[in-house]
N, C-alpha and C positions, 0 to 999 in steps of 0.2 A: 503493501499499499504505500505508493509514493507520490510526490507531487513536485512540481517545478514552478509553483506559484509564487511570484514575487509579493510580499506583502507591503502595505504602508503602515506607518508607524502606529495607528490606532489599531490597526489587526492584531500586531505583536503585542501591544500592551493589553489587549482585550484578551489575550490566552491565559495572562497571568491572574491572580487573585482580585476580586472586585476594586478594593481600594490602591491597588498596586499603582505607584506612579514613578516618575524620573527626576533625579535630582538635578540641578542646573549642572553639575560637572557630568552629566550622563550616567551617573550611577543609579541601578534599579533599587527600588523601596518596597519592601512589602511589611504589612503590620507594623508600618513606621520604623522599620528598621533597615539600614543599609545592607545589601546583599554581602558587599567586600569585607564589613566588620563581623557578620555572622561567620562568614567562611575564615576569618582571620582567628575568632574564638574557637569554633567549634570544629574545624577542619573540613575538609572534603573526602570523597562524596557527601553529602547531607542531605535530607529530606527537610525542608523548610515549609511549615505548617502556620497559615495564617489563621490561628485559633478563633480570632473574631468572626471571620468569614463563615468558619465551621459552625459556629454556634449561630449565626443569623440563618444559614441555611437550614440547620434543625428547626429552627422556629418557623421559617418560612414553609416548609413541607407541613409541618402540623397544621398550620393556619389555613392552609391551601386544601387541605382534605376536610377538616372539620368545619369549615365555613360552608362547605358544600355537602358534608354526610356527618352529621352530628356523632354518630358511634363510630367515627373512624379513628384509628390508631396508626401510628407510624413505628416499623421495628427497623432499627438501622440494621444492614447487613454487614456484620463485623468482620466477616471475610475479606470485604474489599480493604479493609485498613483496621486488623486485628491487634490495635494498640490500646494499651489500658488507657491511656491519656484521651485518645480521642472516644473511646467508648464513654469515659466519663463526661465528655462535653455533651455526648448524646442524651445520656441518662438526666444530666442538669438540666436538660432544656425540654425533658417532658416525654423522650422517645422511649419505646422498648427496643428489646436487642434479639436480633436473629442470631442464632448461634451454632456453629456447626461443630461437634467433636468436643472432647475434653478439655481442651486447651482453651477454646473460646468460652465454654462454660465458667472456668475459673478465671479468666481474664476479666469476664463481665461481672462476674461476683467480686472481683477486687475492685471493680470501677465503682461499685456501689449500687449495682442494678438489682431493683426488686426481684427475686425468682420468680415471682407471679408474673412477671411483664417479660419473660424469655421465651422466644419460639425456637425449639430444638430440631433443627433438620440434621439430614445425614441419610445417604441410601445405603449404607453399610455399618450402621450404629452396632457397637460391641455391647456384649453384657455390662462391663464395666463403666463404659459410657451411659448407658440407660439407667444403671444404678446410681451415678453419682448425679444424673438430672433429677431423677424420682426423690432421691435422698435430701436433695436441695429445694424439693417443692417446686419445680418449673411450671409456668403457667400453661403451656402447650406444646406436646409434642407431635412433631408432624410424621405422620406413618407413610413410610416410601413403599412397602412391600408386606406381604405376610409373615415372613419371619421377624417384622418389626413386631406384630400383633402378637406373635409367641413370647417375644421376648419381654415385650411390656406388661404382658398378663402374668408372666413369672415374677417379674421385679414388683409388679404393683400388689400382689398379695397381701404385702406386709404393710402396706400404706393405710392411712386413716380413712383416706377418702378415694374414690374413684379418679383415675388419672385422667385429665382432658386431652383430647387428642383431635388433631386434625387429619383426613386423608388428602394426600396429593395424587392430584389428579393430572393426566397427559392430556393437554387439551388440542393436539391435534393441529397446532398452528406453527406453520414454517416461519421462521423467523431470519430477517434480511440483515444477517450478521455474521461473523466468522463462525464457521461450522464447529469448532471447540466452545462457543459461547452460546450455541442454540440447544435449549433444553426442552421445549414444548411440542416439538414435531413427532409425528407417530413413529414409535419404534426407540426412543427416547430411552436412556438408562435410568432416567428420574421418573417414579411416580408409576402410577398404574392407569392402564386405559379405562375409559368410561365402564366397559363392562367389568373389568376386575374391581374398579372402584365400588361399584355396587355390591359385590361380595364382601369387600373389606368392611363396607359400611354395616351391612346385616351382621358380620361378626362383632363387630365391636359395639353395636345395639344389644347384642346377646351377652357380652361380657359383663359380669359383676364388678369387675375392678378397674374399668375403663368407660370414659364418658365422650362420646362424639359429640364435639361442638361444632364441626363443620368441615371445611373443605380447602384445600390450597391449591393454587396452580401457579406455573412461572413459564414465560414464553423464551426468555433468555436474556443476554446482556448484551450493552451497547446497540440498543434499538433506537433508532431516529425517525420512526414510523409510530406515533401514539396510536393508530388504528389497529397496528398489528398486537399492541399490548391490551388494547379493549377488546380483541378477538376473542381472549380468553374467558372472558365472563359467561359467554352463552354456554359453551361445554359444561360448566359446573353448574349452571342455574338449571340444566335440563335434569341433575341429580335429584333434585329435590329442595325441599325447605329447610334450612337449617338456621343455628344463630348466626354464625359465624362464616365469612368466606374471605380468605387471604388470597389477594390478586398477585403476590410476589412482587418484583421490582422490575429492574431492566432497562430503565430510561437511560439513553445515551447520552454523551456529552461531547462539546466540540474539543478537538484535538489539533486540528489545523486550520489554515486560513480559508481552505474552500469547504468546510464543513459546516451544517446548519442543523444546530439541535434545536429539537422543542424545548419550549420554556415550560417552567412547572405548573403554569395556569393551564396551559393546553394538554397537559398530561393528565392533570385532575379532571380537567371537563370531560376528557375522554372517557377515563374509567366511570366517573360517578354517572354521566349520562347515561352508561350501559347499565349501570347498576339499578337507577331509577326505572330502567325498562324493564329489567330481567329479574332483580333480585326483590325478596321481600322487604317491605318498608320497616324500617327500625331495626333491622340486622346489623351485627356489626361486620365492619370492613376493616382490614389490614393492608397496608402496602409495605414492602421491604425494599425500601432504595439503599443502594451501596454506593457504586460508582458515580451516580448522579449525585450524592451527598459530600462526598470527599474529593473527587479526582481533581476540579478546580481550585482547590484550596491549596493546593501545595505545588512546590516546583523542586528539583533536585538540582544542586549545585556541584559543578565539576571543576578541577583545575586542568587546564591543558597542559599535556606533558611532552608531545610531540607533534610537530607538522610536518608531514613529508609530502613535498611536492613532486609531481610525477604525471603521468597521463591521468591520473586522478589525485587531487590533494587530498591526503588523509589528515585530519585533525584527531588525534588519538587523546584521551582524557584517562583519569585515574579511576573511573568506574565502568559500567557497563552491565553485561548479564548477571553481574552479582547483585546488582540493586535494580534493573528493569528488565524483565523476561518477556515485557508485553510485545516487543518488537519481534524476538524469535518466535514466540509461540503463536501470536495471532497476527504478525505482521502490521501493528499498529503504527501508524504514522506519528511523530512527535515532530516540533519545531523547537527552536533555541535562539537564544541571544545572548551577547557578550554582555555580562552583568555591569561592567563598567564603561561601555562604550554602547549603551543601548540603542538599538535603532535598526532599520532594515537596510539591506543592501551589503554590497561586497562581494567577494569572489566565492564561486560555487565550491563546495567542498563535501566531503562525505565525513561524517563524525562518528569516530569507531572507539570501541572499548579496549580494555586491557587484557582481555581474557583470551586463552588460545583456540579461538573457534573463529572462522571466517564469518560466521552467523554473527557475531559480536559486533554489529553495525547499529548504533542507535539512531542516526538520521542519515539517509542518503539524501545527496543533492540539496544542499541548504546553503544560502548566501550569508557569509559572516564576514564584517569588515576588518580586514586585516589580520586575521587569526594568527597568535604567537604563543611560543611556550610561556606558561605563567598565567596565561588570561583565565579569567572566572567566568565559567559557560552556565548559564542557566537554562533548565528545561522544564517548561510549564506542564501542568496538568499531569502530574505524576502521584497524585494522592490516593489513586484507587489501584490495587492489586501489584504497586512495585515492593512497597514495604512487605507486602503479603508472600511474595514469593522470594524475598532476598536470599541470599545464598553465600556459601564460603569458596566457591568455585576458584581453582589456583590459589587457595589459601587468602582469598580477600577477606577482610574483617566486615562483618555486616555493619551498615551503615546508621548512624544515629538519626533521630528525628527530633528537630527543634521547632518549638512552638514561637509563633513571634504575635506580638500584640501590643498597640499603644506604645510602640518605641523599645519594648523590653523584650529579649530573646531569652528562653530557657530551653534546657536540655530535657526532654521527657522520655527518651530511650538514648542509652548511651551506646558508642560506638564498641564493636567487639575489641577485647583485648587480644594480644598474641597468646596469652595462655588460654583464652576461651577457645582458640582453634584446636587446643590440645586437651581440654578438659574432659572430655567424654571416653579417652584412651583409658584403657583398664590395664594395659600390659606394663609392667615395671620398667 
């Protein structure tokens, strides 16, 4: 997914968090902090998050849906940025949390989430994870398969009250997104077909230790057509009347100059209009935004280590696949700017990472003004899934997360130490 579109200055700044601005000397400022100062204090690579923008986005999401549907809840999809500090911002601003797996459950609890406000996902939940969820009193467990029901019934026998559940339904909607991000098509590994869902509903209804609250569905991720997201309502509405309908997440964001993403109002209108048409009045609706909640609130800072000119000018930075797998996994296009000479234009280059893979290419065909060793590169829209999939390839230390707000920068996740790279070894 590449582009050779040349941006204007406003297009470039518009990819960074909403209150980003440029100082008179050409330095990019986010959350009131100069990015060169942030890099000097915390090093590079580093993920920099405008925590104020994050909080505003959470409040805007909740207001957009509750103003249209009073019994609406927003559950942040923790997998998009499973950092305790991020989860804490969501909880503080009234959101529930969508968690998948034991680690995300523990992170949510550490962030101060009410267990009753957790929605637990996973298509291959272990006995340990189910026991952990039920022992903590989680609000909803999403049933993905019949084995989930067996495990839940076994674990719930010692509970004081029946465990609330949702049945995940494959809506049969083909999403216009990367194949790895499509989840609602017929044959998806996630959820049950409508016919299987009817059987799961009947089984849970007969269970003395489980309580069926409703249904769940999800079309996919990075969707730029709200009609595809709204198309999932009809298949679950056809399965009957329930108290709760979880419509999943999936709203896409603008990563590049040429992309146009729907705004929050368009998304809320599309889903609620279909809900008014097809779902019972007064039911509870849940949405589970992830990418559209966090992506645009962050950028990643890199230091240029090498500029190699030839047939192609390669600008190598001190990060890459270790902190951003989105390019290699999904072909996602990113843009970038030199943080201390902010602006469009310059010579065409390819930005590559430090790792021993030809696929470690962050940005192909981008124009940068006179890139040189030591330059500070800022890549916007890295708040979703970059931290999630960070790794230690080639002995890279996983990157820190820095919150910036009102001119104050603070570390919320530290960089790996060299000792961390060896900490799991058990050999003497």
